[in-house]
N, C-alpha and C positions, 0 to 999 in steps of 0.2 A: 087481310090477316091481322087481327088485333093482337097487340103485345101487352101482356099483363105481368107486371113485376110481382114476383113472389119473394118479398124480402124476408119473410119468416123462415125461408130455407136457410138463411145465414146463421140462425140460432139453433138449428137442429144439429145433432151430433155429426151427421155426414157433411153438413155445410161448414161447420167449424173445422173439421178435419181437412176439407178441401182448401179452405182459406190458408191453413197452416202449410199445406203442400205447396201452394203457390208462393207463399212467402219464403219458405225454406229453399225450394229449388231455385228461385230467382236470386236469393242471396248467395247460394253456392256458385252458380255460374258467373255472377257479377264479380265476386271476389277473385275467381280464377282468371276471368277476362282482364281484370285490373292488373294482375301481376304478369299476365301473358305467358303462363307456363302450362300449356296443354298441347305440346307438339307431339307428332307421331300418332300412330294408330291408337295407342292407349289413351293419350290425352284427348284425341278426337272423340273416342268412345265416351269418356267421362263427360265431356262438354255436351255431346249429343244427348246423353241420358238426362242431364239437368234441364237443358233447353226444351227437349221433347216433352218431358214431364210437365214443365211449366206451361208450355203452349197448349197442350191438349187438356190439362186440368182447367186452365183458364177458359177454354172454349166450352167444356162441359158445364162449368159453373155458370157461364154467361147464358147458355142455351136453357138451362134449368131455371135460372132467375127470370128469364123472359117468357118461359113456357113454350119456347119454339122447339124444344126437343120432341114434343108430341107430334110435330110435323115431319120429323126426320124418318124416312122409310126404312128403318132398321129396328132390330130388337134393342132398345135402349138399355135395358137391364144387362143383357149379354155384353154389349159394347162397354159400358162403364165398369162392370166387374172385371172383364178381361183386361181392360186398360189398367185398372188398379193393380192387378196381378203383375202385368208387364212392367209397370212403373216401380213396383216393389222390387222386382228383380234387377231392373236397370240401376236403381239407386243403391242396391246392395252391392252390385259389382263395382260401381263407381266408387263407393266408400272403401272398397278393398283395394282396387287397382290404383287409384290416385296416390294415396300415401305410400303404397309399396313401390311405385315407380318414381315419383317426383319428390319424395322426402327422404333424407334431409337435403337441403340445397346449400347450407352454409351461410345463408343470408337471413339474419334473425327477423328483419322487417318483413321479408317475403314469406318466410316460414310461418309467421304468425297468421298471415292471411290464408295460407294453404291449410294450416291446421283448422282455422275457423271454417273454411269451406268444407273440409272433411267432416267436421262436426255437424254442419248444416246438412250435409248429405246423409249422414247417419240418422239424424232426426227425421229427415224426409223419408228415408226408408221405413222408419217406424210408423210415420203417419200413414203411408200407403198400406203398410201391413194392417194397421188398424182399420182402414177403409175396407180392405178385403174381408176382415173379420166382421165388419158391420153389414156388408152387402151379400156375403155368401149365403147359400141356401142352408136352412136348418134341417135336421133329420125329420122326414115326414112332410116337409113343405113342398108343395107343387110350385116349381119355379123354372126359370130359363135354364137351359143346359149348362151354359158357361158359368153359372153361379154355383153349380154342384162341384163336388170334388173331382170327378172325371173331367169336367170342363176346365177347371183351374189347372189340372195336370196337363191338359192339352197346351195351354199357354206356356207352362214350364218346359214341356218337351220342345216346343218350337224355339223358345228363348235359348235353351242350352245348345241346340243345334246351331243357332246363329253365332254363339260364342266360339263353337268349334270351327265354323267356317272362317272366322277371323284368325284363329290360331294356326290353322293348317294351310292357309293361303300360300300356294307355291310349293309346300312340302309334300303334298299328296302325289305330285307328278314323278317322284323318285322311282317308284316301282309299282307293279300291278297290285300288290297287296294293299298298299295305301289307296290306290285308285278304287278298289272295291269298297274300302271303308268310306271313302268320300261318296261313292254311289249310295251306300246305305244311309248316310247322313242326309243326302239330298232328297232321296225318295221319301224317307220318313218325314222330313221337314215339309216337303211340298204337299203331301197328303194331309198332314196335321194342319197346315195353314189353310188348305181348302176346307177342312172341317170347320175351322173357326170362322172363315168368311161365310160359308153357307149358313152357319148357325146365326151369325149376326144379321145376315141379309134375309133371314126367315125363309130359306129355300129348302130346308131339309124335308119338309112335308111333300115336296114335289118329286123327291127321288123315287125311282121305280122299285125300291127295295126298303125293308125296315131299317131305319137309321141306326137303332140301338144294336141290332145284330151285325150290321156293317162295322160299327165301331169296335165290337168285340173281336170279329175276325181280323180286322186291320191291326188291332193292338197285339193279337197273338202273333201275326206275321212280323210286326215290328220288333217284338221281343226276340224272335228267332234271328232276325237280321242283325239286331244289335249284339246278340251273343256272338255271332261270327266276327263282328267288328271288334268286340272286346277281346277276342282271341288274336285276331290277325294284326290289328294296329300295333300292339306292343312288340310282336315278333318282327314286323317289318320296319320298326323304328329303332329298336334297342339291341337287336341281335348283332353279332359281329359281322355276319354276312351282308346285312342290309343297312346297318346304321352304326351307332356306337352306344355302349352301355353306360358310359360315364360322361359327365358334363365337361365340355371343352374348357380349357383354362382361360382362353380369351373369348368371353361371351358376355357382352354388356347387359346389365340388368334392364329389362324391358324390351330388349331387342335380341334375345337369345333364342335361336330356333329350337335348341334342345329343351329349354324350359317350356316352350310352346307345345312340344311333343308330349312332355310329361303332363301338362295341364289338360291337353286334349285327351290323353289316356284316362285321366281321372274323370273328366266330364263324360266320356263314353260310358264308363261304369255307372256314373250317377244317372245318366239318362236311361240306361238299361234298367236300373232299379225303379225309376219313375214309370217306365212303360210296364213293368211287372205289376206295380201297385195299381196303375190304371186298368190293366187287364183284370185284376182281382175285383176291383170295384164294378167294372162293366159286366163281368161274368155273374157277379152277385145280383146286379140289376136285371139282367136278362133271364137268367136261369133259376133264380130263387124267387118264388112268388112273394110279393109284398103283402104284409098283413093289412 
């Protein structure tokens, strides 16, 4: 298997953007590793976001430079576009979470590095967002599913569910209402993840039913399930019978269960909106003839 270097890739828009992503993500996690301030689940999430973004982007660039990506038995366009979307979301959350939880520290020398790392993370988020804009499908273009708006929304739906899982860990066991909501999050996440995996692995054509119609039916059911979660979760978290409606006085920033419940509630509504938008796009794709 001959390896041919494609150095011209580095001067294309997508190549330049990926070089920036590697530099910015590497700088972000190096600065934070130097000051050693990424403890707890929030710090671990931010460090994972930067390290994962760096590692996978470096791998993608290396495979494309050597031409070895053509030998990978997956839909490369689907994989790179879905990863760019995922990395965009990872760096966006890291850019919000890290300064919110770990700043200010009171140590000027340490704070300067933390601020610099946050700035690198913000720029990294912009770089990945630019890559999504460069690689996503244009109107009327025949392309891989995950390059389309419904495909990118699938990545967003799964990502939001992952954040909810982190937030509600241990909290959902309090009562049956929260357990139902957790079931909704899990069922929708698993099916959405399977859709992404099947698409990247080029297995959708082997399904015994039309893939587009399945996506539409699933999105409709997911909307109904998320509507129930959007109603049930706040009731079983903030009503006087099942929880508390006000924030506890003693609840440290970054480790407050009540804050996590509020954020999970907001993200439940956000994901509901995403599923509704997804359903509209898919219904238009399936039921409205394309010119």
